[in-house]
C-alpha positions in Angstrom: -10.5 30.3 12.7 -6.9 29.2 13.0 -4.4 30.3 10.4 -2.7 27.7 8.1 0.5 28.1 10.0 -1.3 27.6 13.4 -3.0 24.5 12.0 0.3 23.1 10.8 1.9 23.6 14.2 -1.1 22.0 15.9 -0.8 19.0 13.6 2.8 18.5 14.5 2.0 19.0 18.2 -0.6 16.3 18.1 1.8 14.0 16.3 4.3 14.6 19.1 1.7 13.4 21.6 0.9 10.4 19.4 4.5 9.5 19.3 4.7 9.6 23.1 1.6 7.5 23.3 3.3 4.6 21.5 6.6 5.0 23.3 8.5 6.7 20.4 8.8 6.3 16.6 8.9 2.8 15.3 11.2 1.4 12.6 9.8 -1.3 10.3 13.2 -3.0 10.1 13.0 -3.8 13.9 11.8 -7.2 14.9 9.2 -5.8 17.3 8.0 -3.0 15.1 4.4 -4.1 15.3 4.2 -4.3 19.1 1.1 -2.5 20.2 0.0 -1.7 16.7 -3.8 -1.1 16.8 -6.1 -3.0 14.4 -7.3 0.3 12.9 -5.5 3.6 12.5 -3.7 6.2 10.5 0.1 6.2 10.0 2.7 8.9 9.5 6.1 8.2 8.1 9.2 10.4 8.6 12.6 10.1 6.9 16.0 10.7 8.2 17.5 13.8 6.8 14.1 15.4 6.2 13.4 18.2 8.7 11.2 21.2 8.9 12.7 24.7 9.0 12.0 24.6 12.8 14.2 21.5 13.1 11.4 19.1 13.8 11.3 15.9 11.7 9.1 16.4 8.6 6.3 14.0 7.7 6.9 12.4 4.3 3.8 10.1 4.0 0.4 9.8 5.5 -1.8 6.7 5.0 -4.5 4.5 6.3 -6.4 1.4 5.4 -10.0 0.0 5.2 -11.9 2.9 3.8 -13.9 0.9 1.3 -17.2 -0.4 2.7 -16.8 -4.0 3.9 -13.0 -3.8 3.9 -11.3 -6.1 6.6 -7.8 -4.8 6.2 -5.8 -3.8 9.3 -3.3 -1.2 10.0 -0.6 -3.8 10.8 -1.4 -5.6 7.5 -1.1 -2.4 5.5 2.2 -1.5 7.1 3.4 -5.0 6.5 2.7 -4.6 2.7 4.8 -1.5 2.8 7.5 -3.2 4.7 7.9 -6.2 2.3 8.7 -9.8 2.7 11.5 -11.5 4.7 11.5 -14.9 2.9 10.1 -16.7 -0.1 11.2 -16.6 -3.7 12.0 -12.9 -3.4 13.5 -12.5 0.1 13.8 -8.9 1.3 11.6 -7.8 -1.6 7.9 -7.1 -1.7 5.0 -6.3 -4.0 4.7 -2.7 -5.2 1.4 -3.6 -6.9 -0.1 -4.0 -3.5 1.5 -0.8 -2.0 1.4 2.6 -3.7 4.0 3.8 -1.3 6.4 1.1 -2.6 5.5 2.0 -6.2 6.3 5.7 -5.7 9.7 4.9 -4.0 10.6 2.5 -6.8 9.8 5.1 -9.5 11.9 7.7 -7.8 14.8 5.2 -7.5 14.5 4.5 -11.2 14.6 8.2 -11.8 17.7 8.6 -9.7 19.6 5.4 -10.7 18.1 4.1 -13.9 21.3 2.2 -14.8 21.3 0.3 -11.5 17.7 -0.8 -11.5 16.9 -0.7 -15.2 15.8 -4.3 -15.4 12.6 -3.3 -13.5 11.8 -0.2 -15.6 9.7 -1.9 -18.4 7.2 -3.4 -15.9 7.4 -1.3 -12.7 4.0 0.1 -11.9 2.2 -1.8 -14.7 -0.8 -4.0 -13.9 -2.4 -5.3 -10.8 -0.4 -8.6 -10.9 2.8 -9.8 -12.7 4.3 -13.1 -13.8 7.1 -14.7 -11.8 9.5 -13.7 -14.6 8.6 -10.0 -14.3 8.9 -10.2 -10.5 12.3 -11.8 -10.9 13.5 -8.8 -12.8 11.9 -6.4 -10.3 13.3 -8.1 -7.3 16.5 -6.0 -6.9 14.5 -2.8 -6.9 11.8 -4.3 -4.6 14.6 -5.2 -2.2 16.0 -1.6 -2.3 12.5 -0.2 -1.6 12.1 -2.5 1.4 15.5 -1.5 2.8 14.5 2.2 2.4 11.1 1.9 4.0 12.3 -0.2 6.9 14.6 2.6 7.9 11.9 5.2 7.9 10.6 6.1 11.4 6.8 5.7 11.6 4.1 6.5 14.2 0.4 5.7 14.2 -2.8 6.8 15.8 -5.5 4.3 16.7 -8.7 5.3 14.8 -11.3 2.6 15.2 -14.5 2.5 13.2 -16.4 0.9 10.3 -14.7 1.0 6.9 -16.2 3.8 4.8 -15.2 6.8 2.7 -16.6 9.0 5.6 -14.7 7.2 8.3 -12.5 9.2 10.7 -9.5 7.4 9.3 -10.2 8.9 5.8 -11.0 12.3 7.2 -7.7 12.4 9.0 -5.7 11.0 6.1 -7.2 13.4 3.6 -6.9 16.5 5.8 -3.4 15.8 6.9 -2.1 15.3 3.4 -3.7 18.5 2.2 -2.3 20.5 5.1 1.2 19.0 4.9 1.4 19.7 1.2 0.5 23.3 1.9 3.2 23.3 4.6 5.7 22.4 2.0 4.7 25.4 -0.1 4.7 27.7 2.9 8.2 27.0 4.0 8.8 23.3 4.9 10.3 22.1 1.7 12.1 18.7 1.3 15.8 18.7 1.3 17.8 19.0 -1.9 18.8 15.3 -1.4 15.3 14.0 -0.9 14.7 10.9 -3.1 11.3 12.2 -4.0 12.9 14.9 -6.1 13.6 12.2 -8.6 10.0 11.1 -8.8 8.2 11.2 -12.2 5.1 12.4 -10.4 4.8 16.2 -10.1 2.5 15.7 -7.1 5.3 14.0 -5.1 7.9 16.6 -6.1 5.8 19.6 -5.3 4.2 18.3 -2.1 7.3 16.8 -0.6 5.2 13.8 0.3 5.1 10.2 -1.0 1.4 10.9 -1.7 -0.4 12.0 -4.8 -4.0 12.0 -3.8 -5.3 15.1 -1.9 -2.0 17.0 -2.2 -3.6 19.7 -4.3 -6.7 20.2 -2.2 -7.3 23.2 -0.1 -6.7 22.3 3.6 -9.7 22.1 5.9 -8.4 22.3 9.5 -11.6 20.8 10.9 -9.9 17.3 10.6 -7.6 18.3 13.5 -10.6 18.1 15.9 -11.1 14.5 14.8 -7.4 13.7 15.1 -7.2 15.4 18.5 -10.1 13.3 19.8 -8.3 10.0 18.8 -4.9 11.1 20.0 -6.1 12.1 23.4 -8.4 9.0 23.7 -5.4 6.7 23.1 -3.2 8.0 25.9 0.2 6.6 26.9 0.8 2.8 27.0 
């Protein structure tokens, strides 16, 4: 059985192959960010300035879509929710109530610069929907969240299959989050300047990830076999 350190290195090696498969990291701020995006998959975000002790870029968020039975969501649609809107009443903004990633970033921004985005503080993260008046007050923070996410490099792995809690997409997401959170504790901590250090969520601060689910679970490296199968099946473009 591979050690945790070996499993962490294997994960990053597989992500390097996945990156090569799609022709390099993408940036959601680029016009062609979705070119070649598969319908179903798992995504991995990185962040400039966040590096492992080895010098490799450090993963800061793992996510997927369509794990509830019957879900028709797509990978591109999910990344688009994180990316935010270009036009409409709140141009450059987005909807953090439809993206936990956006919600976590916004909370950290409020923690770091409450005086700058204080208008959003009373309603940020509350409810599954909000009035236009609330969203007007939240727009400046939503826009800042969009600007930040769009600068984060992202890669993905195509993982087709029916939506379910046992789907390969969920197996990979859950396993990768648990392993990466352990990597943080074993010697790949976030930088002192990482925005997540201002998060009100202990799970974010301790894991070094913009995730809260699965960060406290004991890693099971068997997910790497599943990830490897999909990464090697995808191949270069």
